[in-house]
N, C-alpha and C positions, 0 to 999 in steps of 0.2 A: 467724192463726187463731184464732178465738175458744175460752173455755174450753169453752164447751156442744157448738161442734163435738169439740171435742177428749175431752169425756166419750163421745159418741155413738161416735165410733169406737175407744175402749176398749171399750165395753159390745159391739157388733159383734165384733170381734176375740174375744174373750173366750168368745161363744157359740160363734161358729165351731169354736174349738180343743176346746172341751166334745163338741160333735157327731163330730171325727175321733175322739175318744178312744176314745166309746162304741162308734162301728162297730169299731174296733179291736179290743174287747175281745170283743163278739160274734163277730167271726170266730173268734176264740181258742175261743171255748166251743164253738161249730161244729165246730171241728176236733179238739175233746177228745172230743167227746160221739161223731163217726166213727171215734175210734180203737177198734182191737179190739186190740190188744197188752195182753194181760195181766199187766201190770204197773204196781205204783202207787208214786209218787213222793211223800215228804214230807218236806218242803213240795214243791208242783208248781213253785213258783217262788218265785224269790231275789233279793233286793235287797242288794248288800254294797257298804259304802265299801269305794273303794281299801284295799288293805291290811289289811282286818280279814280272820278268820278265816268259816268257812261247811263247813258240814255237812246235808247231805240223804240220805235213806235209801231205799233201793227195795227194795220187797218184790214177789217173783212168786206170784202166785196161782192158778198150775195149777205141776204137775210139770215140770221142766226136765231138760235136759242140761248145765247150767251156766249161770251170768251172769257179768256182769261190766261195766265202766263204761269209757266211753270219751270221754276229755276231755284237753284242751290240757293242763292240770295236774294229778297227782293220778292218772291214770288205773288202771285195777282190772283184770288180765287175768281169765279165765275162771276164776270159783270156784263150787263144788258147794254153796251156799246159797240159803235161800229169803229173808235178809235182807241185805243190802250197803251198807253207808254211803259214802259220798264226801266224804273230809275234807281240808278244804285251810287250812293254819291262818294264811297269809297273801296273799290273794290281790290278786295284782300284774299281772294279764292282762287287759290290755282285748280286750272284742271277745270273751271265752272263751267257748267252746261244750262241754256235756256231755253225753252220753247215756246211759241204763241199756239194755242188750240182756240176751236169752236164748234161749238154745238149744232149741227144741223141734225137732219136725218141719223146722219152720223157721225162722230168725232171725228175732227181733220186736224194736224199741226204743222207747225213747220219751225223747223229747229235754225237758230241761229249759229251763227260761226264766231265764234269767241275767241280771241288771242290775247292771253295775258304774258307781258315780258317784262321784263328787267333787266338792266344792262350796266356794267360797272363805269366808273367813272375814271377809272386807271386801272392798268394792266401791269405786273412785273417782268420783267426780263433777266434771268440768271445763266449760270454756265457754271460746268465742275471745274473751271479753272480758279487759280489763285485768286486773292480779291481785288489785284491790281491788274485782272485780267491778262496775265500773262500765260501762253500757252507756246507748248513744245512741238518744234516741228515734225511733224510725222504722227504725232499720238491722235488717237480718236476722245473728242468730247461731245458733251450734250450741253446744248442750248439751250433752256427751257424757258417758256413762256405759261406764266401763270395766270389765270383769270378766273378772278373771285365770281361768285354767286351770278349766273346768268342764266336767261331763262327766254324763249324756249330755245334750245341747245340745237334743235333740228334747222334751225334758220343761222347759225354761225357758221361762218367763216374763219380761218386764221391764215395770215400771208405771213411769210418770211422775207425781210430786206437784207439787203447789202447795198447800205447807200440810200437810194433811191430805184435799185431795181430789184423785181420780185425775184424769190430765189426757190422759194416753195410755198406751196398751201397744203397744210399737215394733215393729217386724221387727227380725231382730239381723243382725248382719252381722259375719261371721267373720273378725279377723287372724289368727290363727293356730290353725292351719296351712293357708294359702292356701283359704281359703273353701269346704272339705270338709264339707259340712252334714248328710251321713248317717253320718259317721264317729262311732267310740265312743270315741274318745279325746278325752282334755282338748283343750281350743281355749280362746283367747282370744277375749273377745267385746267389740263394741264397739253400744250402743246412741245414736244422734243424735237430740237431738230439737230440730228449729229452732224460734226464737223470734223473732218482731218486738216488742219491747216498746214499750209506750204509757206516758206519764208516771204510769198511773194504777199501772203493774207494779212499780213501786220500793219495793224494801222486801219483795219476794215473794221466799218460800221455796223453792228447787225439791230436788227429792231423787230417786233414782231407786232403785228396790227389785227385784232378784232373786227370784224364786220359781222352785222346782222342783218337781213334783207328782210323784213316784213310787207313788203308790196306785195300787191298795189294799194290795200288799205292803209297800210300803216307805213312807220317811217323805217329808212335804211341808214343805222346807225352805224359807227366805227368810234375803235378809239385806238392811240398805237402808245406803246411802250419806251420808256426812256431807248436810247443808243447805247447798245455796249459795245465800248472800243475795245478789239485785243491788239495785244502786241506778241507778234511771234516771234519764241526765243528759239533762234538754232547755233549753229556752229561748235566753236568756232572750227573753220573749213583752212585748212593751210593747203594753198595752191601752190606746190613746188615739189620737183621731185628729190628723191633720195640723195641724188649726187648734183653740185653745184657746182661749176666751173665757172669762174669769172678772173676778169684782169687785176692786175696792182689797182689800188687806187678805188676801187668798185666797191660797194658796201653791200651787207646782206640784205638789206632793207630793200635795195632797188631788183635783187632777184630771188623774193618770196614775199607773196601777197596771202594774207590771212582776213577772214572773212567771218564776222559774226555777229549776232544782234545777243545780249548787248555787245556792244564794242570789245573785240578781247583786249586784255592785259597779255603783250608779248615779252617773253625774257628770252634771249638766248644764251646758253651755256657753253661753256668748253673746260673739260676737265675739271667739271663740276662748278667751276669759278664765273658769275653774271658776265657778259659782253655785251658792247656797246654795239646795235646792229647797224648805227648809222656811222660807226667808225672804217675809214678806207683802209680796204686790207691790204695787209703785207705778205709776203712770202710765210714767212714765222707764223703767220695767222692760219695756215691752212691745218685742216685737221679734222675731227668728229667733233661737231657741235650738236647739242640738245636742245632745239626749242620747243619751249612751255606757252601753250597758249592758254588763258585761263578766262572763260564767258560762263557762259550756263553750263558748260561742262570743260572739263580740263583735259589739254589733249598734248601729248607727247611726242617728237618728231625725230629723230637720228636723222641727221644730215649730215653726209661727206663733203666737205667746201676744199675746192680745188683753186690753189691762186696759181695761175699762169706765169711766169716769168723763162728768160733766157738762162743760160747754164751757167755758172759758177764753178769754176774747178779749183780744186785746193791739193797741190802735192808738194811734197817735200823738196827742197831742191837740193838738198845731199841726205840719200840713203844707206845706214850700214847694213849689211846683211849677214847674217851667219851663214857659210858655205854649208851646201851639201842639207841644207837642214831648209824646211816650209820656210816663206818669208810673210813677213805681214805688210811688205810695203802696198799699201794703198792709198790712191788717188780719189779723194772725196767731191764728187758731183752734185752740185745743187741744181733743180730747174724742176720745171710741167711746162710740158710735159716730159717723161723722164729723159734727159740726152743720152745721146749716143757718144761713147770714149773710145779712142781710138790711140793706140800706140804706134810712134813711127821710130825705128834707129836708123840711121842714114837713108833716111827719107824712102825708106821701106818699110811696110805695115808690119808688124810683130805682134807676138802674145809671149807676155812676159812670161816664162816659166815657173813653176810653185817651187821647185827648187832652184836655188842660184849657185853660180859658183864662179870664179873669179874671170872666169871668161865671159860673163855676163856682165861685167861690170862696163862703163861708161855713161853717153850722155843720150836722154829719151826725150822725145817731143811727146807730147798726150794732147789730143784736141778733143773737144765736147761740144757737140753739138742737137740743137733740137728746131724745132719752128718758130723760133724767136730768136737766136741767134748763136754764133760759134764762138769759143774761146778755146785759148789753149796753153801749155807749162812746159817745161824740161826739169826733168829729174836725173842727177848724177846717182849713179847706185856705186856704192862702196861696200865689197864682200870681205866683212871679218868675222870673227869667233866670239860667238858673246853665249852664255848661260843659257840652256836649252828649259824647256818645263820641266817642273819635278813631277812623274808621276807614280813614283814609288809610293809617297805619302800620300795616306789615305785616313779618313775617320776608320776609329776601332772603338770597341770596348773591350774590356779588361776585367776578370774577377777580382775581386778585392784579394791581395794579397800573392797574386800572380805577379807573374816578370814577363816584361813585355819590350819590345824591341824595337823604336821608331828609325828608319831608313831617310835621308834624304841624299838624294845625288841628281847634277845635270853636269852634261856636257858645255866646255866652251874651252877657247884660246886668248889667253891664258885661261889654264885650270883656274877653276871658280875657286872662291873663299866661301867657306861656312858662318854664317852665327845662327843663333837660337834664340828665340824670345818666348819665356815660359816660367811660370811658378818655380822658380827653383827651390829644392828640397835636397835633404841629404842624401835621397835615396834612388837619385836621377844622377848617371854617368853619362859624359860627352865624350865623344872618341871621333878622331877625323884621320881617317887613313884610307888613300888610294885614289882619293876626289871623291872619297865618300866621307859623310857626317854622319854617325847615330848617339843614338839618345838611349840607353838601357834605365828602364824603371823596376826596380827591385822592390819586391813586396809593395805593392800598389795599396797608396792608401787615399783618403776623401780629396788630401791636400794635391794628388796627382791629375785631378779632373780640371779639367780647362782645355784653353788653347793651346795650341804648341805651333808655332811659327819658322819654318826654316829660311831663310836669307841666303842665294847663292850667285857669287857678284864675281867681277872682275874689271878690268879697265873700258870695256866695252859696255856692260851693262849688267843687270841683277836683276833676279828673278825672285821669287817667292810666294811661299804657299802654306795658306793656315789648316790645319786639321783640330779636329776634337777628339779628344779623349774622354772614353765614361767609364767610370770607374763602378761595375755590378755591382750590388749590395752595400753600394755608402751613397752619404746625400754629401752634395756639394757643401764645404764649411767655407765660412768667412774667417780667414785667420786674422779676428784680432780679440782683445783678451782688453775686459773693461776692470780696474780692478778700485776700490772694490764694488761688487755688485752680488746681488742686492744692496742698495743703499738707503737704511730708516732713518731718518732723522725725526727728530721731537720739532712743533712750532717755536720760533725763536730761540733753538738751540744754536750754538756755535756752528757755523758753517764749515763744511767738508768739502775736500775735491773729491773727483772719479778722471782716473786716467787711462787713456786708452794708448793701446800700443800694439805691434805687430808681434804675432807668434813668432815669425822669422826672423832667425837672426841674419838673416842674409839681407840687408839693405836698399839692394836696387831691387827686389819683388814688391816692393811698396814706390807707386807713380805717384801717389799724394795720398793723404790721411788729414781728415779734420773733423771737428764737431758740426751737425747742423746747426744753423742760424748763429755761432760764433763766428766773428768777421775775424781773428788773430786763429795763428797758427797755434797756440798754446793748446797741447794734448790735453791738459788738465782743466775738466770742466766742476766750476763752484757753483755751489747752490744758494740759492736767497730763500734761507727759513721764515722769512717773512711772509713770502706770496707765492713760491715755488709751488705749486700745491696741483694743478694738472701737466706742472711737465712730465716730458717722457723724453731725455737727454737721446740722441742717437749720433753714433760715433759713423763716419763713413768712410771708408777707403777706397783707392783704386787698386790694383794690383796686375802683373805681369800675368798674363795665362787668363788670370782670373775674372778680371775684371771688376766691374764697380759691386761693392756691397757693403754691407753696415748691421751693426748691432747695437741694441739700444740696452739704456741703465736702467733697470728695474729699480726705479726712484720712489720713493712714498716719503711724501712728507703728512705727519699725522700731531692732532692735536687730542690732549685728553678733554673731555669735555667741563663745561664751567660749572656744570650742575647736574644731580643726578636726582631725579625726587620719583617716590610711588605714591600712590594714592588710588583710594575706591572711585572710579570714574563717575559715583553720584556722588562723591566729597561725603560719605557714611564711615562710622566707626566701627558699626555692628549689621551683621547679616543673620537671616534666618537659616537654620538647619536643613541642608538639603535644595537649599535654591542657589541657582548658579549666579555668581556675580562674576563681574571684570576688575582688574586691577591694572592701572596702564603705569607704565615708567616714559618719563620725559627726559631728555636727554639733550642739554643745552648746548648749541656749537663743538661739536665733534667732526671730525674728520679724519682719513676717508670714510665714508659712511658704507661704502662695500664691505668695507673688513669690521661692520660692527654686529656684537652675539649680546644678546641681553640675556643673563642667568637671573633666575628666580628661586630666591631663596624663600623657604619654610622653615620658620626656627633658622635651625642649625645648616637643613640637609637642600640641598639643590632640589628643587621641585622639578625646574623644566627651563631647556633652551633655547631660546627663539630670535628669530631676527628683527627686522624694526623696519618702520616704513617712514617715509616723509612726509613733509606736511602737505602736499598733493595725494596722498595715501600711495604713491609710488614705492614698490618695494626697493629696500635699499639695497640689493643685489645689483638691480636691474638699472641703478642710476648712475648717471656718467658726469656726477659733481664731486670732484674730489676736495674743494675745498669746502670749509665748515658750516654743518647745517646743524639745523635743531631736527632731530630725531623722536619716535616714540614707538613704544611696542606694548602690548595688551596682552593679559591672559585669563583665560576664562577658571574661575575657580570654583568649586563645591566642596563647603565645610559640614563636616557632622559636631555633633556635642563635646564630641571627646577632642576639638581641635579649639574648644573655648580659648581665649585669650592667645591664640595663636599670632606670631611675628614674623611680619614680610619683610623682605627688602629686594633690591635691584640691582644689578651690579653690569655695567657697560665694559665688555670689554672689546679691545681691537686685536684681532686676530694679526698678528704683524711677525715677522721673520724677528723676534725679540724676546728674550729670558731673563726678566719672565715678562709676560705680557701687560701692557698698560690696562688697569683697571681702576674703573672708578663705583663707590660703592654707596647707592641713596642709604638716608638714615630709615629706621625701621618703622613699620605701619603696623600698630597692634590692633586685629579686628577681636570683638567680640561677638560670640556664636549664640543667637537666641536661639531655642528652641521650646516646645511645646511640652509640657509636664508628663510623664512618665511614671505611673503609680507604681510601685512597689509591692507584688504582689506576694513576695516570700511572707511577709508579715501579713499577712490579710488574705486567707484562704476562700474559695467562693462560698463554702457553706461551712457554718459555725455553730455546733449544738453549744444549747445552756440548760443548765439543771436549772429548774424549778426552785424558784427563791434564792437563786446565786446569779447576781450580776456577769455581765462578760463585755470588755471593755475591746473593741474595735479601733484599732491603730490604722490611718491611714496616712502615709508617708509618699512623696512625689517628688521627681527628680523635675527641674527645670530652670528655665533663663529666661525673662526674670523669675524670681521664688514664686510659685504658684501658690495660689491662695487655696484651702479644702474648705469643701463646703458638703453636708452631708445631705440626704434626700430620704425621707420617711414619713410614715404616718403619722398623722396629726395627732392619732389619737395612742400614740406608741408611748411608753413610758421610757423617755431616754434624757441622759445626761450629755450635754459635750462640754469638751474642754480640750482648749487647745488643740483643736481639731478632730482629737480624740472623742469616740464616743460610747457610753458605757449602757448596754442596752440590759433590761429585764424579761424581755419575752421574744417570742419569736414575731420574724417578718422579715420584710426586704428592704435592704439598706443600700441606698447607691452612695458611693462617695465621688464628688466632681473635684478634679482637680484645675486650676483654669491658670492664665496669665495671659499677657498681649498677644503670644504667638498664636495661642490654642488651647485646647482643654481635654480633659482624658476623664472618661469616667467608670466606675467598676462597681460591679452589684454583687452584693454580700446576702448570703441566703441565711437567716439565723433561725434553726427548727431547736423547738423544747423538748426535753429527755428528761425523764422521771429519775430520782435518785437512789435504788436500791440498795444503796450498803447499810444503812440502820436496820432494813429489814434482814438482810443475810448475816450481820452480826447478832441480831438476836434471834435466828432461829440456830444458830452454829450455839448460841448460849443455851438453848433450849436442850438440842440433842447432844450436847458433852453431860449436862444435870442429870437427863433420861439415863444416860449409858451409866453414869456413876454410880446412878441410884441402882440398877438393874446387878452392877458389878459386887457392891456392898451387899445387894441381899444373897445374889448365891456365895458369896464368899463367907456369909453369917452360917447357909446351912449346912457347908462342907466340913465346916471345924465342929460344928455340933455335933454332927453325925460320925465324926472322927476320935471323938472324946476329948477334943484336943483341951490340952491345958491352958490354964489362964497365966497370964504374963504380966510383970506390973511394968511399964515401962516408965517407972518414975525414977529408981535408981538401977537402971543397968549396969550388968557386970559385962565390962567384954572381955572376950576371949585374947589370950597376947597373940595367937597364933593368926586367927583367920578374922577375927574381930565381929564375931558372930556373938549374940546374946546367950548367955550361958543359960541351960535349963536346968531347973531344980530336980528333977527326976522323969524316971520313965526313958525308954529307949528308941522314941522318936525327937529328932532334931528337926527344928525348925530352924532354917536359915535366916538369920537376919543382918543386914547390913548397917554397920556401924553409921550411926546418925550424925550429922552436922549439929553446929550448935543449934539449929532449930530442928523443932520436932512436930510432928501433926500426930495427934491423937485423935481417932475414928470410935 
């Protein structure tokens, strides 16, 4: 939006507002003229600043029955006077209404026109630019005018100034309270002026002005914000073309103007290197330049610079050419614009043929000219035969183990002589025949990879061609050998040397061989076992055909630790069963840490193999420090009661190419396992019978560390005896055995039940039964023998038969078998 359009808009808005005010005034006058109430208000309209006093006198012009004031503040009831003032010491009511009334035949009234206003002492101007008022050319910004609480807003006009010129009268936006445009209460307003700067607006001073017109009764108020000064950022603009032509001794700065705000920093580059733009230009300075201008933005532009100067002709005074072959006779000419070169022979313009013959020999005049100047030179052409380009020799690939032929040929007079440069091996044969040189590679190996250069020369010149041979299936080998390799030495041991040598027996294959960092040509490297911790010796050599290659000596300087110690991380000598604890192994001054392995032993068995950590908790494997360091390792262990009095130790082992491996073992750590009691239930069943009158001993044994204490729980009324942890009971009941130590406790409940002893009754019953049966048997026996008239026998002096031992009968035919008795007899 231009400044002219802004001024036009402001004028139109001002005229429109004036028309509205006049219309409202006429309506008010018409209403007053039409009123017929005989009341005069003095003054008829008042404009009061919020909080100021106000006084209005009401006069009745006719007789009446009383008059009064009806108002939001300071109202007065009916009073029989002709003059009644309305006074308010501090008017603090927004939108107040007041009217004076009289009572005649009917009541009439007249309203007092009251305007309560407030006006800020200062207003604030801001913008969406940065805190320094920096604006970018072409971008749209909002400049805002913030007006604090003001009323009545209908009488407010906001004008925008650029310097002392009005550029816009803006429509207001009510921020608080919520766009109530017709409110009579104070509101907070925001006026926004959209602005798109150009470079010509840099330094412009913007301000906003709030104007309140309360006339004709009230004052005309205005307040202006502080000025907002803007700076327009633009560019850099590079005002030069992509091609610059200048004379020698002119500078780039004179031919290219760069504008911008802030003032750009300008940098000229040629071939990536800084170039002073004030330097007088020379012909060698011509070329492609890069202009870098840094201001609010960074601009880069490529510019072709031409330096104008006259021709400079460079021709050989004598040229020897090969007959019947394309020549490379050239006369170089420099100048700008590009000079025109013309050849003369015997004052006639000629064109030098592409192929020279002996007939073309002679003297030639060459001229070169441009719009700056002209020069000339003479050339004598002599035609000879020299080796031609070698075309048959090309890069090739050969499979490992295959045979291939390299052919080098060149024409010339005299016939060329050939030589080859390559890494010589026993499987390569060289043969020269009929002006052609051949190389045959038999059973190609990795050592045949590399470059092969063929040189063809005679007394007129020389030509060379280099090709590359790739052996498919093989990797490039560096023909170096280091002995010994690897080398592992102990700290402060006797120094040893490592020798670097070529694996080739042909000395011409080696151009140079040396140890990196060693100034002498001695091919034996000696270590210092007191300090060469991180040393990686490198042997480097340059070979024919292979180029530069190197091999490293795998050197390790190791040191056994000063000490290895193992301990409980909490410095305890005993642990509880089943609770995990941690052991730590401290290894003092060992190297290299990357090769350290810690072996953990439980009694004589390897418990675990772990790595280690440095003091910064970095894993040893990831450490790049090879000098002695302190390291440690930890292991989590869980012991059971069977592990009581177990012995631990740790061992630091260096995994090196040594046999045996260097190891250092800590002293032993003895750990006592504490565990809570466990009651032996094999000797103490859950239920035990006791016979009436017979005591029963309950044996409670428990295993624990420390040794548990046994305690019995029972009914205090029970008849028991306690001795050394054993309980003798005499009756039934529930008995609880508790075994406890510092670790814990275990309980076991035993139920004792009472049983009767029926053994005496059974024995008596058996005895009675035996007596009864014996009596019955005797009775039956006596009856039986009486009925059969059994004779009577005396057992006092029995006579025994010699045959069967039966008792002999006195008479009769009935025999009663009697068994021979022993020394004891029973008489019934």
